[in-house]
N, C-alpha and C positions, 0 to 999 in steps of 0.2 A: 516246404515245399514242391510238390510237383510240376512238374511243363507240361501245356496246355499239349494236345494233342494237333498237332497240322492235319488237317483235312488229306486222306488223299489226292482231290482236284487243284487244292490251294498249293500243295509239297509240287505237283504236277505242273503246276503256274511261276511258282518261284524259280525250279529248277532251268522250268524254257528259260526265264530271265538272266539266267544266272548264266549261257551256256553250258552246262553240265561241269562248271566248275569253281573251284576255291576263292570267293571274291577276293582275298586275302593273298594269297600264293602262287593262285590262279594253276594250279596243279588242277589236271581234269580228273571225271569222274573214268574215267579209263585207264589212268595211270593208279588210281587209288585199288583199284580191282575192288570196287563197290560202293555203294549209294553214299555221297555224301549228306553230313547232316544237316539241320536245319538255324538257322544263326538266326537269334531276334540282334539286333542291329545295338537297338536297345533293350536292354537283357530287362526282364521280367522282371525282377529283382531291384528294379530301378524305373518301374511302370511302366516299360513299353510292352504292347501287344501280339497277340498273333495273330499282325494283319499287315496283308500283302505285302502293305506298303514299310513293311517293320523286318523282312521275313529275306535271306539270302540264303545262299548255299557255302559251304566252309566245310573243306575237310576235321576229320577227329582233330587236327592237330593244334593246326590252329584253333579251332573250335574253344579246345581245351587252354591252351592258353591265355587265350582271349580273356571266357572267362565273364566276369560280370564288370569287366572295363569297358569305361568309355572314352578315357581319358591317358594322356602319358603321359610319358617328357621327352621332350624334344633333346637328343644329346647333342645338338648344338648350340642352342639356345640356350636347354637348363629351364625352358620354360611350360607348363603344361601345354597342350594339344590334342584335339577330341582326333582320335580314332577316324583315321581312314573308313568313307564309307563308301559302299562297293552297289550298290543301291543310286545317293544318286551323285556319288564324285567319279571321274574317268582315273581308273589306275594309269595310266601311261605319263597323267598330269602330274601322280605321285611317285610315279617306279618307273625306274628302268631296269634293265638289268644287264647283269656283268657280261664283260667283253666275253666270255668264255660259257656266258647262259647261265651261270650257277649260282647265284648271288642275286639278290633283290637288293635297289640302292634307291632309300628312300631321298625323293627331289625337292620333299617342302615340309613343311613341321611337321604334317601329317603322317607323312610318309614316314618320315624317321622317325619319330615316336610308331610308328606301326610297328618299325622292323624292329625295334627292338619290344616290345612290348610284345607282341605277339611270338616272337624270339624266329622271323620267318627266316634266317640265313644259321639255322642253329647248325653243328654240325652234320650230325648223320640226315639231315637233309641236302646239305649241298652234298656230299656223297652219292645218295641216289641221282640229283643234277645230274651231275658227272655220268654216268651213265646212264639216263635218260638222253640227254647231250649227244653220249657215244650214238646211239641207235637210233637218230635224231626226233624223238617226242618229242625234245623238251631245247628251245625255251618253245612258251606261245609263240604265233607270228605276227596277232592280232595284241 
């Protein structure tokens, strides 16, 4: 199955909605150095539509780890939890930055499950974030 093409105007609207950053790790498009991908919050494979209310920006890394997932196990409760939805949920309610700004801490069942499922603190990205912190690009202030 091929992914439907997202029309340019819809891509622009979603990019503005997402403030040109990944809905999961909050990395900005400027840091990534290229366009973000359009993420189907409910994947097409699970019946999701290519409509603004089901779309958000994601960096390639988060999007690839998410794949067709919509839920994962919360490591604290060992129960299934829905993944964080950047369109309908507030990032700061579900996540916080570690003191040094390099790791994302899940604050809720949704946040913790998302951190694990999308590997938001994989070793490569933590090293990159440390460099971004040193030059003042990271973490995002909001």
